[in-house]
C-alpha distance (Angstrom), angle and dihedral (degrees) to the residues before:
residue distance angle dihedral
M1 . . .
A2 3.72 . .
V3 3.75 121.3 .
F4 3.79 120.4 -156.0
V5 3.87 118.8 -155.8
V6 3.75 139.6 160.4
R7 3.75 119.1 -137.9
Y8 3.72 126.9 -162.4
D9 3.84 130.9 -173.1
L10 3.90 93.8 158.2
R11 3.75 93.9 -139.2
R12 3.82 117.4 167.8
P13 3.63 116.3 -169.6
S14 3.87 119.1 -140.1
F15 3.90 93.8 -103.3
A16 3.95 94.1 54.6
E17 3.71 118.1 97.7
T18 3.84 99.6 -162.0
P19 3.76 110.2 122.5
M20 3.97 112.3 -118.9
D21 3.83 91.4 -123.0
E22 3.88 88.5 59.0
L23 3.74 91.1 51.3
Y24 3.74 90.0 55.1
R25 3.76 95.7 42.9
V26 3.74 92.9 51.8
A27 3.80 93.2 46.1
L28 3.80 89.9 55.8
E29 3.75 90.2 48.5
Q30 3.81 90.3 50.7
A31 3.70 92.1 49.1
G32 3.72 92.3 53.2
Y33 3.89 89.6 50.5
A34 3.80 89.5 49.1
D35 3.84 88.2 51.2
E36 3.70 94.1 47.3
H37 3.94 92.7 45.1
G38 3.86 98.1 50.5
L39 3.84 101.4 -105.9
D40 3.81 111.5 159.4
A41 3.79 106.1 -125.8
V42 3.71 153.6 -6.7
V43 3.77 115.3 -130.4
L44 3.75 121.8 -162.5
S45 3.79 121.1 -163.2
E46 3.81 124.8 -162.6
H47 3.83 143.4 -160.2
H48 3.76 129.2 165.5
G49 3.73 129.3 -139.2
V50 3.94 103.8 15.7
D51 3.69 126.0 134.3
D52 3.80 96.1 -134.5
G53 3.88 94.2 71.0
Y54 3.82 94.1 -107.3
L55 3.79 101.9 -177.9
P56 3.79 102.4 -82.6
S57 4.03 95.6 -179.5
P58 3.78 111.0 35.4
I59 3.81 92.7 168.6
T60 3.81 92.1 63.7
L61 3.83 90.0 49.3
A62 3.80 89.4 45.2
A63 3.86 88.3 57.8
A64 3.71 93.0 51.8
V65 3.77 91.6 48.6
A66 3.76 89.2 50.7
A67 3.73 91.7 53.7
R68 3.82 87.6 54.2
T69 3.91 99.6 47.2
R70 3.65 139.1 53.0
R71 3.83 110.8 -163.0
I72 3.81 113.3 7.8
P73 3.81 116.7 106.8
I74 3.80 115.2 -120.9
């Protein structure tokens, strides 16, 4: 049986020009889409203290995802 998930770590390499707030906004939009279209889970990775923005606080993002979704496990 196939399982379909979306995974976010919100890394932004130094050469990227996308603002961090846009990365978070789009991730929340995608999580809502995943929930509406029957995907199986949202997965959040974390890592502290790196320069590329690697998600330092997944619990905060999980709360925002939970506010945008109804049924998908986070």
